[in-house]
N, C-alpha and C positions, 0 to 999 in steps of 0.2 A: 152517158149518165149526166144528169143536170143537177145543179145545186142552186140554192137561192141565197143571196147576200142581202141582209137587212142593215140599213144605216141609221143609227140613232144620233140625235133625237129627231131627225127629219122624217123618219119612218119610210124613207124611199127604199125600194127593193129592186133587185136585178137578178134575173135568172140567167145563168151561163152554163156552158158545158164544162165539166170537170177538166181542169188543166188547160182550158182555153185561154185564160189571161191571168195576169197577176191581180192582186187586190188593189194595187195602185191604179191599174188600167180600169178596173171595174168602178172604182170611186170616181174617176174622171168621167166615165160613161154616164153615170147618173147625175152629173153636173155639180158635184160637190167639190169645194176647193181642197186641194191637198198639196202640201209643199214637196218639192223635189228639186234639189240643186245639182245633183250629180248625173243627171241623164239616166236615171233609173238603174244605176250601177251598184246600189247598196252601199255607197260610201259616205253620204252626207247624213243619213239617219233622220232626215226631216219628215219622212212619211210615216212616222210611228202611229199606229192605230191600236186601240184596245180591243181585244177579242172578247166580247161579252158572253157569247154562247157559241159553241162549236169549235173551240180551240183544239179539241182532241181530234178534229177531222183534218187538220193541216199538218204538214211535215214539221218535225221538231226544229227548234231554233238551232242554227249551226254555230260553231265556235266563232266563225267570222262575224256573224250577225251580232253575237254577244260583245265581241271586241269593238265593233263599230259603235254600238250603242253606248258602251262604257266611255269610249274616247270622245263621243259627242254629248255625253251627259244626258242620255235619253233614259227615261224610266225603264227599269228592267221588265216590267209587265207589258210594255208595248212591243208590238211586232212591226218590223219594217214591211210596209205594204208592197214594196217593190220586190220583196223576196218571198212573199206568201202566194202560193197557187192554191186557191180554194178547191177542196176535194169533197166537201160536204156543206150543208147549210151553215151559214155564219151570221152572227149579229155583231156588228162592229161600231165603235165610236171613236172619234178623234177628240183630243182635249180642247181643240179650238172651234168645233162646230157649234 
């Protein structure tokens, strides 16, 4: 099964196999800048993205992800791109694009 990820405001899109890669990897694949200082281990919380549409198609946020965001003062509505594996169509936006 495939899903499409749409990146705003650039309106770039990428189609991937469900579970194939993280949202962080997909963002890099379309050539958009995304911060990550922890080697994609979910510790730095720099890769926070806003899920505009399709948030119900990704796995729920874990307690660990919540703690990391709180510790790093990341807005609670953002999801860590390195922790999200798209399983349906998504539209996302980063605060700095």
